[in-house]
N, C-alpha and C positions, 0 to 999 in steps of 0.2 A: 597815083594817085593822094591821096586820103583829105579829108578836113573833117570838126570835130562834128560829133556828131548830134542833131537835132535833142537836148532833152528837156521832156515833157514831163514836169512831176508836179502830183498830187500831192496830200498826206501820207497814200501809203502804195501807188505805183508812182513806177520808172516807167516811160515810154520810147527807146531811142527809135529812132526814124533815121534810114538812111537810104539812097540809093550810092548803085555798085553795077560794075559790070557781072554781063553773067556772064556767069562764070563759077561750074559746078563744087569750087573749095571756098564759095565768099559763105553763104551761107553757114554750112558749118564749124568754118575758123571764127562766127560770131558765137557761135552757140556753146561751141567747146568754154572761155574766156569767163562765159558764166559759170560750167559745169565744173567746170575746177576752180571753183569759190562755193559746191557745192548748191548751185540756185540755180531751179529750173524757174522758167519763163511762167507766166501768165496764161501771156497772148505771145503766141508770136504766124504775123503773115508776112506775109513772098508774091511778091506777084515778078515773074520774067514776063515781059513785052522787046523782044530782041535785042538790041547786045546790052538791054538794062533791067537793074535789076531791087525791087524795091522792096523796103523790108521795113518792118515795125516789131520791135520787142518789147512787147509788158515784163515788168518783175515789179512782185510786192516785196515788199519788208524790208528795200536800201538805207543803210545809214545814209548820208549826202555825202558824206566821202567817200565814201567806197562804190554810191551809182557817178559822183564823180570822175571817179578811177577806170567803173569801165570805160564807159560813156568818151575820155581817152583812148581807153584803150581800143575804141574799136573802130576807132578814126585812124589809128593806125593797121587798119588791114590795109594789105594790097587790091587795088583792085573800086577799094570803097571811093565816090566818086565827091557828093555834098548832100548838104542835108534838104529838108524839107519838113 
């Protein structure tokens, strides 16, 4: 299952929030999308509860087009369930 991610944006930071299957590969795949673009997250929070993984990733200094593209790519990761 995949979903478009919640994209919360202020002047300098984008926060991606999503819930996914608590599978070992979900978080590394999400972070890889940023690493491939030479980006380092300002903050990463992940919490696993039974079969659910809640993730928030904050990235500073993204252009709006890049932020939207990364959000769409994150939403296509296998195991991503829904936004919050």
